[in-house]
N, C-alpha and C positions, 0 to 999 in steps of 0.2 A: 174489049173490056166494057162492061156495062156500067152505067152510072150507079146502079144499086150496089155494086161491088165496091165502089169507091175508087179513088185514084191512088197511085203509088205515092208514098210519103215524099219522094224527092220532087214531085210536081206541085207540092203545096206551098203557096205563097206565105202562109202563116209560119210553116216550119222554117223556111229560108229566112224570113224576117227575124225570127227568134234566134236562129243561129248567127246571123250577122250582128245582132245586138249583143249577144252573149259572148261571142268570141273575144272581143277586146277586154271584157271584164275578166274572163278566165285567164287570158294571157297576163293581165296585170296582177291577178291573184297568184299566179304561178311564179311571177318574178317580183314578189313584194319588195325585195331589197333594191331592185332596179328602179322602181317607181316609173314605169313606162307611160301609164295613162294619166296619172294625176298632174304631171306638168303640162299636159296638152289641153286638159279640160278643167276649167275653174270649178272649185267645189260648189259654188252657188248654182251651177248648172245641173247638178246631179238630180235634184227634185224635178226640174223641168224635163230632163231626159226620161226619168221614170214615168212621168205623166204622159209624155209623147208616146213612149213604148206601150203603155197601157191602152191609150186611146187607139193607137194603130192596131193593136191586137184585137180590140173590140170591133173595129171597123172590118178587119180581115175576116173575123168570124161571122160578121153580119152578111158579107158577100159570098161566103162559102156555100156551095150548093151540094157538096157531097163530102163524105168522110174520107179518111185515108187508110191505106193498108200498108203493111210492111213489105209485101211482095207484090210484084206486078202480076195481074191475073193472066193465067195461061189461055191462049187462044184455042 
């Protein structure tokens, strides 16, 4: 696989970081009545978490050297 073609999506640190950050939020939204996430994380931390996620995404994009593809390139 050449660098020009890009790497497969599952090898992207940015994609994995976003999935890891989004999964708990999706689970909490799906189980609104259970309130799974809110008792564990104080509300005052939400703005800090949003800032950290944004800064981490910016850093990951700055160290990225190639794009991603949905499929692995055939040899």
